[in-house]
C-alpha positions, 0 to 999 in steps of 0.5 A: 759384912756377913750378919745374921740373926745370930751375930747381931751388930746393932747391940754394940753400938756405943760401946768402947772399943776394949768392950767391943773385942770381948762382946763382938761375934757372939751368938744372940743372947738367950737363955741356956744358949751358947756364949762362944759361937760353934765351929761348923765343919762343912764344905757343902750345905743342903740344897733343895735345887735353887740356891738363892741369894745369900744362901750357903751352897759350897763352903769355898763361897762362903762359909758360916764359919767365917761370919762371927770373926768377919762380924766382929772385925767389921764393927772393930774397924768401923770406928763411929761410922757404919760397919762395912764388910770383912772378908777373912782370907787364908793368910795376909799374903793372900789378902795382899794378893786380893788387893793387888789384883785390882791393879790393871795390867800397864797400871801404877802402883804407889806403895811404901818403900819400906813395907812387908817384905814378901809383899814387896816381892809380890809387887815386883813380880806383878810389875814384871808380868803384868807391866806395873809401874811401881812408885815407891814413897817414904810414907812419912813424906806427906808431900812426897806421897801426894806427888806419887799419887797422880795418875795412880790406880792404887795407893797402899799404905802401911802405919806403922810400917813394917819393919821401920815403923815410919808413921803416915799422916793417913787423913792427909794422904787418904784425902789426896788420894780420893781427891786424885781418884785413886783407890787407897789400902791401909795396912793396919796390922801394926795399929790394929782397929784399937789404934786407928780406923782408916776407913774413918779417914777415907780409906777404901780398904783396910788390911790386916795380917790376922796372924799377928796382933789380932789372933795374937797367940802364934798359932793361927796364919790368916789375913783379912780386908774390910771396906764399905764399898759393896761393889768392891767387897763382891770383887774382893770376895770373887778373888778369894772364891776364884782363887781358894784363898779361904780360911779353915773354920778352926783357924777363924775360930781361933782368931776370934778367940784371940781378939777377946784379949787384943785390948790387954795385949795391945795395952801392955805392948804399948806400956812395954814399949814407952818403958824400953823407949825411956830406958834407951 
């Protein structure tokens, strides 16, 4: 995770999620200091000839405009565990493309029969162009999911699914994936980190369309991935850099601003859904 002295994480230990969304990703508290991060607009950074590890050089590889949001999301997705590394992408589809790049040519991808449509289209294209076998499962049928994992390379779960709202038994299917040696990804867009933390159940990667619940105001298009595996994070970061799937500084700032009201919006959405269900 991108953590700097300006955006500490340790001080937020023990806070409730509804408080975390307000507290994380802010500059360190100091008298007369800012309570919100700035929006640095830089494509290049000053170099004295030798770039050391962790030093900013070119904004496509790393960008200090991303760090507050990435730090905030990694903290939210950690649950009771240690934060991993969050990577913001130019869109949810860019994040999905990075995940699908982990499947080798001729490999096998297990995915829900009902899932985000554009992601399904991309999966079919990868299947046609790279000989990847697609195994579609009813994500709510735990036995069927477990059976489909044998010999697979990657398991993508949506829970709830988009748009059918099917719910997976995440602890069970993620444990089965780990036992089978299958890398697992959970699209947590609909549940949000306030509803569940898939990393706690053994997911290797958590995926978000930041465009939706996290940003919350229909004014940005962004995606994100979160993982606790440092090697995996480096692979995903390299994909983002080489494919240019990077986010604009102002869009990421807007997403962090939107995150501040996530708990209130999520609570209201659940209350409204419950009332609609009662009336219907």
